[in-house]
C-alpha positions in Angstrom: 94.2 -4.0 -19.1 93.1 -5.5 -16.0 90.4 -6.8 -17.8 92.6 -8.4 -20.6 94.7 -9.6 -17.8 91.6 -11.5 -16.5 90.4 -13.2 -19.7 93.7 -14.5 -20.3 94.0 -16.2 -16.9 90.7 -17.6 -17.4 91.8 -19.0 -21.0 94.8 -20.4 -19.6 93.4 -21.7 -16.5 90.9 -23.7 -18.7 93.5 -25.0 -21.0 95.6 -26.2 -17.8 92.3 -27.9 -16.3 91.8 -29.7 -19.6 95.2 -30.8 -19.6 95.2 -32.1 -16.1 91.9 -34.0 -16.9 93.4 -35.8 -19.9 96.2 -37.0 -17.8 94.1 -38.1 -15.0 92.1 -39.9 -17.6 95.2 -41.5 -19.0 96.5 -42.7 -15.4 93.0 -44.1 -14.3 92.8 -46.3 -17.3 96.5 -47.7 -16.9 96.4 -48.1 -13.1 92.7 -47.9 -12.2 93.3 -45.0 -9.6 94.4 -41.5 -9.5 97.8 -40.8 -8.2 98.4 -37.5 -6.5 101.8 -35.7 -6.6 102.3 -36.5 -2.9 102.1 -40.4 -3.9 98.5 -40.8 -2.3 96.3 -43.5 -4.2 93.1 -42.0 -4.1 91.1 -45.3 -4.6 87.3 -44.6 -5.1 86.0 -47.9 -4.5 84.9 -47.3 -1.1 82.7 -44.5 -2.3 80.7 -46.8 -4.2 79.8 -49.0 -1.0 76.1 -49.0 -0.4 76.1 -49.6 3.6 78.1 -46.8 5.0 78.6 -48.8 8.4 81.0 -51.6 6.6 84.4 -51.3 7.8 85.8 -50.3 3.9 83.3 -47.3 3.9 84.6 -46.1 7.1 88.3 -46.5 6.5 87.8 -45.0 3.0 86.1 -42.0 5.0 88.9 -41.6 7.3 91.4 -41.7 4.7 89.7 -39.3 2.4 89.5 -37.1 5.6 93.6 -37.3 6.3 94.5 -36.8 2.8 92.2 -33.6 2.3 93.7 -32.0 5.6 97.2 -32.9 4.4 96.5 -31.1 1.3 94.3 -28.0 2.5 95.9 -24.4 3.4 93.0 -24.4 6.2 93.9 -26.9 8.9 90.6 -26.4 10.7 88.1 -27.0 8.0 87.6 -28.4 4.6 84.9 -28.4 2.2 82.2 -31.5 3.3 81.3 -33.4 0.0 78.7 -35.2 1.4 75.3 -35.5 -0.3 73.6 -32.3 1.5 76.7 -29.9 1.5 77.6 -30.8 -1.8 81.0 -29.1 -1.5 79.6 -25.9 -0.5 79.9 -25.6 3.1 83.3 -25.8 5.1 83.3 -27.9 8.2 85.9 -29.3 10.9 87.4 -32.9 10.8 84.6 -34.6 13.4 81.8 -33.1 11.1 82.9 -34.2 7.9 83.2 -37.5 9.3 79.7 -37.6 10.8 78.2 -36.0 7.5 79.7 -38.4 5.3 78.8 -41.8 7.8 75.2 -40.5 7.8 74.4 -39.0 4.3 77.2 -40.6 2.0 79.4 -38.9 -0.3 78.7 -37.4 -3.4 78.2 -40.3 -6.0 80.1 -38.6 -9.1 83.2 -36.9 -6.8 85.8 -39.4 -8.3 88.7 -36.8 -8.6 88.8 -34.6 -5.5 89.2 -31.3 -7.3 88.3 -29.5 -4.0 90.7 -31.4 -1.6 93.8 -31.4 -3.3 93.9 -33.8 -6.1 94.8 -32.6 -9.7 98.4 -31.1 -9.4 97.5 -28.6 -6.6 94.6 -27.0 -8.1 92.8 -26.5 -5.1 90.6 -23.6 -4.5 91.9 -23.8 -0.7 95.4 -22.9 -1.8 95.1 -19.2 -2.5 98.5 -18.4 -2.6 99.7 -21.0 -4.7 96.8 -20.5 -7.1 97.6 -16.9 -7.5 101.3 -17.7 -7.9 100.1 -20.2 -10.7 98.0 -17.8 -12.3 101.0 -15.2 -12.9 103.1 -18.1 -14.2 100.4 -19.0 -16.7 100.1 -15.0 -17.4 103.8 -14.9 -18.3 103.5 -17.8 -20.5 100.6 -16.6 -22.4 101.9 -13.1 -22.8 104.4 -14.7 -25.2 102.0 -15.4 -27.7 100.8 -11.8 -28.5 99.3 -13.3 -31.9 97.0 -15.2 -29.9 96.1 -12.3 -27.3 94.8 -10.1 -30.3 93.2 -13.0 -31.9 91.3 -13.8 -28.6 90.6 -9.9 -28.3 89.2 -9.2 -31.4 86.9 -12.5 -31.8 89.2 -14.5 -34.1 88.1 -18.0 -33.9 90.0 -20.8 -35.6 93.5 -21.7 -36.9 93.0 -20.4 -40.5 91.8 -16.8 -40.3 91.8 -14.1 -42.8 92.2 -10.7 -41.3 92.4 -8.8 -44.9 96.1 -8.2 -44.3 97.1 -8.8 -47.7 97.4 -5.6 -49.3 96.8 -6.7 -53.0 93.5 -8.0 -52.0 92.1 -4.9 -50.1 89.5 -3.3 -51.8 89.5 -0.2 -49.3 91.6 1.3 -46.6 90.5 0.3 -43.3 89.0 2.8 -41.0 90.8 4.4 -38.3 89.3 1.5 -35.5 90.4 -1.1 -37.9 93.5 0.1 -38.8 94.5 0.3 -35.5 93.8 -3.4 -35.1 96.0 -4.1 -38.0 98.9 -2.3 -36.9 99.0 -3.9 -33.5 98.8 -7.5 -35.3 101.9 -6.3 -37.1 103.9 -5.2 -34.1 103.4 -8.5 -32.5 105.6 -10.1 -35.0 108.1 -7.4 -35.3 111.3 -7.5 -32.7 111.8 -4.9 -30.5 115.5 -5.0 -31.8 117.6 -7.5 -34.0 117.8 -10.8 -32.4 115.8 -9.9 -29.4 113.1 -12.6 -27.7 110.5 -9.9 -27.2 108.2 -7.5 -29.6 107.3 -3.9 -28.9 103.7 -5.3 -27.7 104.7 -8.0 -25.7 107.5 -5.6 -24.1 105.2 -3.1 -23.0 102.4 -5.7 -21.9 104.8 -7.4 -19.8 106.2 -4.1 -18.3 102.5 -3.1 -17.3 102.1 -6.9 -16.0 105.0 -6.5 -13.6 104.0 -3.0 -12.3 100.4 -4.4 -11.5 101.5 -7.6 -9.8 104.5 -5.5 -7.9 102.6 -2.5 -7.1 105.1 -0.1 -8.8 104.4 3.5 -8.5 103.8 5.8 -11.9 107.0 7.5 -10.9 108.9 4.4 -10.4 107.8 3.0 -13.8 108.8 6.2 -15.6 112.2 6.0 -14.2 112.6 2.3 -15.6 111.4 3.2 -19.0 113.7 6.0 -19.0 116.7 3.8 -18.5 115.4 1.1 -21.0 114.8 3.7 -23.6 118.8 4.5 -23.0 120.2 0.5 -22.9 117.9 -0.9 -25.4 118.8 -0.4 -29.1 116.3 1.9 -30.8 114.6 2.0 -27.5 113.7 6.0 -27.9 111.8 4.7 -31.2 110.1 1.6 -29.7 109.3 2.2 -26.3 106.7 4.7 -24.5 108.1 7.3 -22.6 105.8 7.3 -19.5 103.3 5.1 -17.7 100.5 7.3 -19.4 102.0 6.8 -23.1 102.3 3.0 -22.4 98.4 2.9 -21.2 97.3 4.8 -24.1 99.3 2.5 -26.5 97.8 -0.5 -24.8 94.5 0.9 -24.5 93.7 -0.2 -28.3 93.7 -3.8 -27.0 90.6 -3.7 -25.1 87.4 -2.0 -25.1 86.8 0.9 -22.6 83.8 2.1 -20.3 82.3 5.2 -19.4 81.5 6.2 -15.7 78.5 8.6 -15.4 77.6 9.7 -11.7 74.0 9.1 -10.4 71.8 11.1 -8.0 71.5 9.5 -4.5 68.0 8.5 -5.1 68.3 7.8 -8.7 66.5 10.5 -10.0 69.2 11.9 -12.3 72.1 10.5 -14.3 74.7 13.4 -14.6 75.0 12.9 -18.2 74.1 15.1 -21.2 72.7 18.4 -20.3 73.4 17.6 -16.5 76.8 16.5 -17.0 78.3 19.6 -15.0 75.5 19.8 -12.3 76.1 20.2 -8.7 73.0 19.1 -7.3 70.0 17.1 -8.8 67.5 18.9 -10.5 64.7 16.8 -9.3 65.2 16.4 -5.7 68.0 18.9 -5.5 70.4 16.6 -3.5 73.8 17.3 -3.8 75.7 15.3 -6.5 78.6 14.3 -4.1 78.6 12.3 -1.0 81.7 13.9 0.4 84.3 16.2 -1.3 88.3 15.6 -0.5 91.0 18.3 0.3 92.1 18.1 -3.5 88.3 19.5 -4.4 87.2 16.2 -6.0 83.7 14.5 -5.1 83.1 11.1 -4.2 79.5 10.6 -6.1 76.8 8.6 -4.1 76.3 6.0 -7.2 78.4 5.4 -10.3 76.9 3.9 -13.8 79.5 2.2 -15.9 78.5 2.1 -19.5 80.1 0.2 -22.1 79.7 2.0 -25.4 77.9 0.1 -28.1 79.3 1.5 -31.2 83.0 -0.1 -30.9 81.6 -3.3 -30.1 79.2 -3.8 -32.9 82.4 -2.7 -35.0 84.7 -5.3 -33.5 82.5 -7.9 -34.8 83.4 -7.3 -38.2 87.3 -7.4 -37.8 87.2 -10.8 -38.1 86.6 -12.1 -41.7 84.8 -15.4 -40.0 82.5 -13.5 -37.5 81.9 -10.7 -40.3 80.7 -13.4 -42.8 78.5 -15.2 -40.3 77.0 -11.6 -39.3 75.0 -12.3 -42.7 73.8 -15.5 -42.0 70.0 -14.8 -41.2 70.2 -13.6 -44.5 72.5 -15.7 -46.9 72.8 -19.0 -44.7 69.3 -19.5 -43.3 67.0 -22.0 -44.5 63.3 -20.4 -45.2 61.7 -23.6 -44.9 58.7 -22.6 -42.7 60.4 -24.1 -39.4 61.2 -21.6 -36.3 64.8 -22.3 -35.5 66.0 -18.6 -35.2 64.5 -15.2 -34.6 64.8 -14.4 -38.2 61.9 -17.2 -38.8 59.3 -15.3 -36.8 56.7 -13.0 -38.3 57.9 -10.1 -36.2 61.3 -10.2 -37.6 59.6 -10.3 -41.1 57.5 -7.5 -40.3 60.4 -5.4 -39.7 61.9 -6.0 -42.6 58.9 -5.2 -44.7 58.7 -2.2 -42.7 62.0 -0.9 -43.3 63.4 -2.3 -46.4 66.3 0.3 -46.3 67.5 -1.5 -43.1 66.8 -4.9 -44.2 68.6 -4.3 -47.8 72.2 -4.8 -46.0 72.5 -7.8 -43.9 75.0 -6.9 -42.0 72.9 -4.4 -40.2 72.7 -5.7 -36.4 69.3 -6.7 -34.7 69.8 -7.0 -31.1 67.7 -8.1 -28.0 68.0 -6.5 -24.5 68.1 -8.5 -21.2 68.7 -7.7 -17.8 68.0 -9.0 -14.5 68.9 -8.4 -10.7 71.0 -10.2 -8.5 72.9 -10.1 -5.3 76.8 -10.8 -5.6 78.3 -13.6 -4.0 74.9 -15.2 -3.6 74.3 -13.6 -0.4 70.3 -12.9 0.0 71.0 -10.8 3.3 73.4 -8.5 1.0 72.4 -4.6 1.1 73.6 -4.7 -2.7 72.1 -5.5 -5.7 73.7 -5.7 -9.7 71.5 -5.1 -12.7 73.8 -6.3 -15.7 72.3 -5.0 -19.1 73.2 -7.6 -22.0 72.5 -7.1 -25.8 72.5 -10.1 -28.0 73.3 -9.7 -31.7 70.6 -11.8 -33.5 72.6 -11.7 -36.9 74.6 -14.8 -35.9 73.3 -18.3 -36.2 71.4 -19.9 -33.4 74.8 -22.0 -32.6 76.6 -18.6 -31.7 74.4 -15.7 -31.2 73.3 -17.2 -27.7 77.0 -18.0 -26.6 79.0 -15.9 -23.9 81.4 -14.5 -26.2 79.3 -13.1 -28.6 76.9 -11.5 -25.6 77.7 -7.5 -25.5 77.6 -6.2 -22.0 76.2 -2.7 -22.3 76.1 -1.4 -18.5 76.2 -2.5 -15.3 73.6 -1.1 -12.5 74.6 -1.5 -8.9 73.6 -0.1 -6.1 71.4 -0.8 -2.5 68.3 -0.9 -4.1 66.9 -2.2 -7.4 66.4 0.4 -10.2 62.8 -0.3 -10.7 61.1 1.8 -13.4 63.6 4.1 -12.6 65.9 2.1 -15.1 65.1 4.1 -17.8 67.3 7.0 -15.9 70.2 4.3 -16.5 69.3 3.3 -19.8 69.9 6.9 -21.5 73.3 6.4 -23.0 72.6 3.0 -24.5 69.3 4.4 -25.9 71.1 7.0 -27.5 73.7 5.1 -29.2 70.7 3.2 -30.4 69.1 6.0 -31.9 72.6 7.0 -33.6 73.1 3.8 -34.9 69.6 3.6 -36.3 69.5 7.2 -37.8 73.1 7.6 -38.9 75.0 4.5 -38.3 78.9 4.1 -37.4 81.7 3.5 -40.2 82.6 0.1 -39.8 85.5 -2.1 -41.7 84.3 -5.3 -42.8 86.9 -7.9 -42.9 85.2 -10.0 -45.0 84.3 -8.2 -48.2 87.5 -5.7 -47.3 85.5 -2.7 -47.8 84.0 0.0 -45.2 80.3 0.4 -45.0 78.0 2.0 -42.7 76.9 0.1 -39.7 73.3 0.4 -38.6 71.7 -1.2 -35.7 68.1 -1.8 -34.1 66.6 -3.4 -30.9 64.0 -5.5 -31.6 62.7 -7.0 -28.0 63.8 -7.4 -24.7 64.1 -10.5 -22.5 63.5 -10.6 -18.8 61.4 -12.3 -16.2 58.1 -10.8 -15.1 58.8 -8.2 -12.6 61.7 -7.0 -14.7 59.0 -6.9 -17.8 57.4 -4.0 -15.4 60.7 -2.0 -15.3 61.2 -2.1 -18.9 57.7 -1.5 -20.2 56.2 0.3 -17.9 53.2 -1.8 -17.1 53.0 -2.8 -13.4 52.9 -6.1 -13.0 51.4 -5.7 -9.5 47.9 -5.4 -8.3 44.4 -5.9 -9.6 45.7 -5.0 -13.3 48.5 -6.8 -13.5 48.4 -8.7 -17.1 49.6 -6.5 -19.6 47.8 -8.5 -22.3 44.4 -8.0 -20.6 45.1 -4.6 -19.1 41.6 -3.1 -18.1 40.1 -6.2 -18.2 42.3 -8.3 -15.9 40.0 -10.2 -13.3 41.7 -10.3 -10.1 40.3 -12.0 -6.9 41.6 -11.2 -3.3 42.4 -13.8 -1.0 41.7 -12.9 2.8 43.2 -15.2 4.3 46.9 -15.2 2.6 46.4 -11.5 1.5 47.1 -12.2 -2.0 45.7 -11.5 -5.2 44.8 -14.7 -7.8 44.0 -14.5 -11.3 41.4 -17.2 -12.4 39.9 -15.5 -15.8 42.4 -17.2 -17.8 39.7 -19.6 -19.2 38.4 -16.6 -21.5 41.5 -17.1 -23.7 40.0 -20.8 -24.7 37.8 -21.2 -27.8 34.3 -20.6 -27.0 33.0 -24.0 -27.0 36.0 -25.6 -25.1 34.7 -27.7 -22.3 36.5 -26.1 -19.6 34.5 -23.1 -19.6 31.4 -25.0 -18.3 34.0 -26.7 -15.6 32.7 -25.4 -12.3 34.2 -27.6 -9.8 37.9 -27.4 -11.0 38.0 -23.9 -11.2 36.4 -21.0 -9.4 33.0 -22.2 -8.9 31.7 -20.1 -12.1 31.1 -20.6 -15.7 33.3 -18.9 -18.0 31.2 -16.8 -20.9 33.2 -13.6 -21.6 35.2 -13.3 -24.7 39.3 -13.0 -24.6 40.4 -9.3 -23.9 41.9 -7.3 -26.9 45.4 -6.5 -26.3 46.2 -2.8 -26.9 47.6 -1.8 -30.3 50.5 -0.1 -30.5 49.0 3.5 -31.1 46.7 2.9 -28.2 49.8 2.5 -26.0 51.4 5.7 -27.2 47.9 7.7 -26.7 47.8 6.2 -23.2 51.2 7.3 -22.7 50.3 11.0 -23.6 47.3 10.9 -21.4 48.9 11.5 -18.2 51.7 13.3 -16.4 54.3 10.7 -15.4 55.9 10.6 -12.0 59.2 11.4 -12.1 61.6 9.0 -11.5 63.3 8.4 -8.2 63.0 6.8 -5.2 60.5 8.5 -2.9 60.0 8.5 0.8 56.4 8.0 0.8 54.5 5.6 -1.6 53.2 7.5 -5.1 49.2 7.7 -5.3 48.4 6.7 -8.7 45.4 7.8 -10.3 44.3 9.2 -13.7 46.4 12.3 -13.6 49.6 10.3 -13.2 48.6 6.8 -14.8 46.4 4.9 -17.0 45.4 1.6 -15.1 48.8 -0.2 -14.3 50.5 1.9 -16.9 52.9 4.3 -14.9 55.3 5.5 -17.6 56.2 5.9 -21.3 58.9 3.6 -21.6 62.6 4.7 -22.9 62.2 1.9 -25.7 59.3 3.7 -27.1 61.3 7.0 -28.0 63.4 4.4 -30.3 60.1 3.6 -32.0 58.8 7.2 -31.9 62.5 8.1 -33.2 62.1 6.1 -36.4 58.5 6.5 -37.5 55.8 9.0 -37.8 52.7 8.4 -35.5 50.6 9.7 -38.7 52.5 7.6 -41.3 50.1 5.3 -43.1 52.9 2.7 -44.0 52.5 1.2 -40.5 49.1 -0.4 -39.4 47.9 -0.6 -36.1 48.6 -4.3 -35.9 52.4 -3.7 -36.9 52.4 -0.9 -34.5 51.0 -3.5 -31.6 53.5 -6.1 -32.7 56.5 -3.7 -32.4 55.6 -2.2 -29.2 54.7 -5.5 -27.6 58.2 -6.8 -28.5 59.9 -3.8 -27.5 58.2 -3.3 -24.2 
């Protein structure tokens, strides 16, 4: 519910901003300046004065500072809008004045959003903003129909959710039926002539419990009274807080939490679900245990199950229709506008015709990268979100934020490194199930249930994260995964760095740069380009050594022929998706096809 609340706040906040911006444009067009609620006229003519010594510019700076401090909750400092600080740094009055006179003000900062202009929409006034958010949320919760449409991916005014029973060819499955039930209850009054529906009443009560920090017991007592006072209350209202949460849980998509070993050796999942210590490093599962015997884990993985999120894409008839675009709406004219135009996609369709026969089967890409929260580079904490992208959608939709699928959030004091495979296990398990068996899904476009399948085609990452996904270390003398054992590296003693100067091998044999000595490393390049490893070669190399167990080690690992091959350190968990769907002895897959698939998957 908290996730739904914050999404509602965000949507309403954006709507209010757009509304205010439109009003400001109208005011400026009619008067040539913007008017604040306090009666100030924030004339911006002084901001365009080039000579910052002119009295007009100096007076404008002083008036701006007076205005900003009069509208700031913080009377000691405000955001400095000079060309260097760019509203990112808080400064005192004298410092802001000095910076503006020295550096000038931001050229396009004609609406002082960070300094009180815009109907009190300032980020310095936290308490006012929270009150406004609560007020906007109250208004938004009145529109339960719109709330459901936003949650279930509805876009546009005229949407068909297949509610006409005369047109329904099949009964919706359990998940889809829950949505249609909520949609119907969003229109039914709690009792005759009541302003609220059953759904809006429960949502509002839970919202009040959240903002006022009611205890579960007080909420249960309130429900007991309301169930007696309200007509048909015992039928339309839940009995307790847990019943209300269970009812409202169908609005959102939940997540699963899994404990992780302190050194990231093991995910307490599957066969290790009930283990009390790590089977690899033998460290205890919990950092501490309270008086009630409940343990506090060292780390927690939050996994967002994939199957219900894919099912939700088909609950809206428009989105369900667009999930077929790559097959039914794409123009195959030889121009690459979408991944479906690439040889890799077409090769996949040729290799797996049963999967390709239904255009609703989902093709996914996996992306990840680490970042430190709040932009604090000195923070001892790092977050790695793993995002899945459905490529069935047209290019103007598939890369938009509403259609990104958050798969998991990995966080902790250290980057997962190549041990990211430990965390990816639940996602890979879902991907295997979706490939082999699929999941029953209701298609609102065809109004029929079908068996939805999915496959991951490739990963998206920067070069360091490429190493974590693929298992090929992108550091050291053999850092290039394409050249592999034939990588040519030169050690620079002065900087203690490696540089890679053999890229001319990939040029045509008669290219003039091959003979250019002065512009490169002082040598002619006569070698042919290396041959990248084929798919079956990658799999064979992975079987030729014993992989080092995952987890942070106290001492650096010495890699040799027993635990690696060149820079190949592990068999990527993504290869298990590949091995799960093909036989290595199958004659239908050529080495070229395997190489392409392994290359794009690793």
